[in-house]
N, C-alpha and C positions, 0 to 999 in steps of 0.2 A: 504494500500500500504506500501511498505518497507520504503519509505522516502528517505532522502538524502543518497547518496552512501558513505559508510565508507571508510577509507583508505585501509582497508584489501582487498585483491583480492580473498580471499576464505571465504566462509560462516563460521562464528564462530559457535562452538558448542552451542546448545541451553542452556545446563546446564554445566558450567565449573566444572572440577573435584575438589572435596573438598580437600583443602591442608592438608597434613599430614607431620609430622616432618621427615619422612624417606619414601623411596619408598616402598609401601606396596600394596598388592592386594586388589581390591574391588571385589564384587561378579560379576561373569559374568551372563548375562541374554540372553535368547533366542532372536535373532534379528527378527524373523518372517519375515515380509516384510517391516519393518520400516527402514528408512534411517537416522534418527537423531542419533547424537552421544550421545546416552543415555546409562547409566549403573548405577548400584547401587553405592552408595558413592557420590551422587550428592545432593545438597541442595537448589539450586536456583529454582525459578519458582514454589514453592510449592511442590517440590519433597521431598522424604523421607530423613531421617537422614542418614549419611554415615554408611556403614557397619563397624563393629569393626575390626581394623587392628590387625595383630599378634603382640603381645608384644615382645620386645627383652629380651632375657635372661629368658624366661619362657614360659608357655603354651600360645597359641595364645589367644588374647582377645576374649571374647564371646564364648570360647570353652566349658566352664563349666567343665573343667578338675579339678581334685582334687587338693587341695592346696599342697599336698605332692608330686606332680609331680616333678621329678628331673630336674635340670637345663639342663643336657645333653639331656634328652628326649624333653624338651621344645624347645631347639634349633633345634633338628631334626624335630620336628613337624612344626616349623615356616619355616624352609628351604623347607620342602615339600609343605607347603601351597603356598609359593611364586613360587616355581617351577611349581606347578600345575596350578596356575593362568597364568604364562608365557606360559605354554604349551597350555592352552585354548586360550589365545590371539593369539598364533602363529598358530592356526588351527590344532594342534596336539592333537586331542581329545582323541584318545586311550591312549596316554601318560598321559594326564590330568586325565582320569578316573583311571588309575593305581595308580597315585600319590594320588588322593583323597581317594582311597581305603586304601592305605598305611597310609595316615594321619589319617583316621578314626580308623585304627587298634591301633594307638597310642592314639588318643583322640576320643573315641566313642561318647562323648557328644558334640562334636564340631558341632553345628547346622549350622553354616555358611558353613562348609565343606560339610555337607549333602545337603544343598541347591545348592551349586556349582556342586556337583556330579550329582544331578538330572538334572541340566541344561546341563551338559556334555552328559548325556545319550540322551537328546533330540538332541544335535548336531550330535550325531552318528546315528540318525534316529531310535533310540530304544524308540519310543514314549510311548508304553504301560508301559515299565519299568520306563520311566521318570515320567509318571503320578503317578504310585504307590509310587515312591520315593518322589515326590512333595507332595502327600497327607500325607505321613508320616511327612514331614516337617511342613505342615499346622497344624497337631495335636500338634507339639512341639511349634510352634510360630503362633497361629491362628490370631494374630493381625498384622502380618508382611505383608504389602501390596505387597512387592516384590515377595513373595511366590505366592500370588494370581495372579499377573501379569504372572509369569511363568506358573502357572496352566492354565490360559486362553490361553496362546500361545500353550501349549501342547494339550489342548482340541480342539483348532482350527485345529491343524495338524491332529488330529484323526477324524475330521469331526463332532464333537459333539458341534455344533455351539451355540445352546441355552445355554448349560452349560458353554461354553467359555464366553458368554456375562455376565452370572451371576458372573463368576469369575472376569471379568474385572470391573463389577459394584462394587463388594466387594473391589477390589483394589482401585478404585476411591474413595469410601467412606472412607477407612482407611487412604488414603494418602492425603485427601483434594483436590483431583482432579489432581493427578500427570499427566503431559503431556504424558508420555509413556503409562500409563494405558488407557488414553483417546484415544490416537492414535491407540492402539491395538483394542479397541472396535470399532473405526471407520472403521478399516480395515475389521473386521469381519462383520460389518453391510454391507459394500460394497460388500463383498463376497456373502451375502444373498440377494443382489439386493435392499437393502435399501439405495440407493445412497444419497438421499437428507438428510437423517438422518446422514449419515457418514460425508458429507461435513459440515453440521451444527455443528457437534462436533468439527471439526478442526477450523471452524470460531469462535466458542466459545473460543477456546484456544487463537486465535489471539486477541480476545477482552480482554482477561485477560492479555496477554503478547504482547501488540502491538509492531510492528516493529521488531519482531524476524525473521530474514531471514530464519532460518532453518524451522520454522513453515510455513512461506510463501511457501517454497519449498514443504512442506508436503501437503499444500492445493492444489498446482498445480498437484502434483502426485495423490492426491485423486480425483481431477476433471477428470484427465485422466482415472483413474481406474473405475469411474462410467459413463464413456462415454460422458463427457462434456469437451472434449479436446479443443474446440474452446474458452472456458472461460479460459483455462490454458495457451493458447498461449501467451497473453501479460504478464502474470506473469513470465513465463520462460524468455521472452525477457528482461524484466526489471532486473531480477536476473542476467542474463548473462552480462548485461551492468555494473552491480555493482560488480559482482564477477567473472571476466573472467577466473580466474585460478582455480576455485573450482572443484576438481575431481568428487565429488558427484553430483554436478549440471550437469557437462559434461556427466556423465554416465546416468543421468535421461533423458537428452535431446536426447542422442543417443538411449536409449531404446525406446523412443516414435517416433523415426524416424526423429528427427530434429525439428527445430522451424517452 
């Protein structure tokens, strides 16, 4: 159970954003059907290390750009990286794709930009292209769990469910059990009719991270998804009493037709 009601009236994000000295973009990731406030750049709850942020006055960190890159070009690339991320967050995916293409023309070795570009293709519904782009990223950074999470999400959208599970298993292994990778796998299992396994995965997360309201909400939603709505009813009711102003909770309750 959630426990005593906190003072907040909205459900806090499961994983707080990693603090950086200046506003900088993190990698966007495909939301699939997850509702948690999860993205790259998060460190709590066993999640991966933050993505490297663009450096000021030079080529963006993690870009692999040559040391001889001019200061002017570096500032241009950094500005494009921030603008692309803002476009992505604002739902302007065509603009984000154009900006990532322009950024990669300046910094062809910028692997984070390549990962973001692949995610943007997915948001545009260009799933086959997104898979090709993500596979290329996996060759460049095979130990990056975030790439495998994206790959699982894309394969799920393409209906290649068993491959999607393999990708999420790889992400779970590399990340030490990142919640977003585990939740993605649970969602795919539920889609395949393996509801008990899906719920068990979410319950496993709650065992590892007890009292996390966002995960409690995910359990309720998973119970609904696998046809066990009667078990979800008291969970929603308790969350509603604790977080009466949470928009995500309100949307979830509305989507299921109320309490």
